[in-house]
N, C-alpha and C positions, 0 to 999 in steps of 0.2 A: 413693688411690682416683681412678680416672679420671673426668673430667668427665661422660662419657656415662653412667657408672654412677650418679653423683650425680643427674643429670637423671632417669634412670629411676626412682630411689627417690622423688624429689620429685614426679614425675608420678602416683604412686599415691595412693590414699586413705591418710590418716595411720595408721589401724589396720592396714591391709594392709602398709604399709611397715614399721611397727613389728614385726609378726609375722615378716616376712621377715628383718629384722635380727636378731631374737631367735634364729631358726632358724640363721642363719649363725654367731652367737656360740656357740651350743650345739654346733654341728658343730666349730668350731675349738677351743673350750676344753674341750668335754666336759661343760660345765655352764653355767649362767647365773649370773654373779657377782651378789652381793647388790645392788650399786648399780644395775646394769643392770636387774635385776628390779624394783627400787623405782621406777625412772624410766619404765618401759615404758608406764604409763598416762597419761603426760604427753607425748604425741607431739611437741608443739611444741618441747620441750626435748630429749627423748630422741633424736629423729631427727637434729637438727643436731649434738648431742654425739657420737652414734655415727658420723656421717659423718666428723667430725673425728678421732675416736679410731681408726676403721678406717683412715683415711688414714695415720696414724702407726704404729699397732700391728700392723695385719694386712695392709696393702697395701704396706708398706715394702719396697722392692725391693733396697736396698743392704745389708741385714742379713738373715741367716736367722732364722727363728722362734726357734731355740734361743738365739741371741745376744740377741734382744729380750727373751725371758723372763729370761735371766740379768741383764740390766740392770734389769728390773722387780723382780727379787728383791733386787738390791743397793739400789735406791732405797727399796723398801718396808722393808728392814732399817734403812737409815739414818734413815728417817722414823719408824721404830718403828710401822708400821701392820700390826698382827697379821693383820687380815682380808685385806689385799692380799697380804701375804707368804704366807699359807697358800694362797690361790688361785693365785698365780703358781708356788709350789713344786709344787702338784698339776699345773698345766698343763705345767711344765717336765718333770716326771717322765713325763707322758703322751707328751711329745715325745722321750723317750729321754735326757734330760739326767741325768748321773750324780749321785749324792749328793755326790761329791767336787767336781764342777764347781759345784754349787749352793753348797756350803760355801765354795769359793774366792771366789765372787762376794760372799758375805756377809763374808768376811775383807777383801776389797778395800773394801767399803762401810764396814766398821768402821775401817779405817785412815784413809780419807778423812774420815770423821766425827770421829775423834779429832783429826786434824790441824786440822779446822775449829774444834773446841772450843779446842784449844791456841792457835791463831792469834788468835781473838777474845779469849780470856782473857788471854794474855800481852800483847797490845796494850793492853788496858784497864789492866792492872797497870803496864805501862811508862809509859803516858800519865799515870797518876795519880802515880806516884813520880818520874818523870823529866821530866814536862811534855809537853804535846801537841806542842811544837815538836820534841822528840826523835823523834817519830813522823812528822815531815814534814807535820803537820796544823796548821791554824790554831789557835793557842793560845787565841784569844779566842772561838772558836765553841763554843757549847753545843748546836748542832744535830746531830742524828744524820745522818750522811752517807747512810744507807740509807733511812730513812723521812722525813727532813727535819723531824722533830718536835723542838721546842725542849725541852731538859731542864728539869725543875722543880727540879733540885738547885741550891742556891746556889753561886755561884762562891767559891772560897777566895781569901783575900787573900795 
C-alpha cells in the first residue's frame, strides 16, 4: 500500500476509514471474513492491521492475486485452520483458480508439513539415542534453541 493511500486512510474519522476498508475487502473477496468483521468495531486495532494486511495481501505487486490465494490456501492447510482455508478456497474459486490448482497447493503444503514433522521428530530421536553431539548441538545444553526455555527434564547420567 502506498504511503499516500495510508495517509489518506489515517486522515479520516476512524469509523469512516473502517467502513471504507470493509467495502474494499468485500469488493475484493466477495465477502467479509469473520476476523475482519469481528475487529471492525475496534478501529484502533482494525485500521492498523488492515493497512498492514492490505500492504501484503492485496497491494502486493510482485505476485498476482491467484498466486497469493494459492499460498494462503497452502498455509491455511498446513496450519489446519479450517476457517481460513474455506475462506481462501472461496476467494480463489471466485478468481478463477481451478480445483486442481487448489489441490496442488494443498499437496505441496502437506509435503512440506510432513517434512517438518519428520525433521523435528527424527532429530529428537537421534539426539536421545545418539547424543546431542551427533546432531552438532551442545550436549550439555537443555535449552530449547527455538524458545530458549530450559527443559524441566532431568539430565541422564
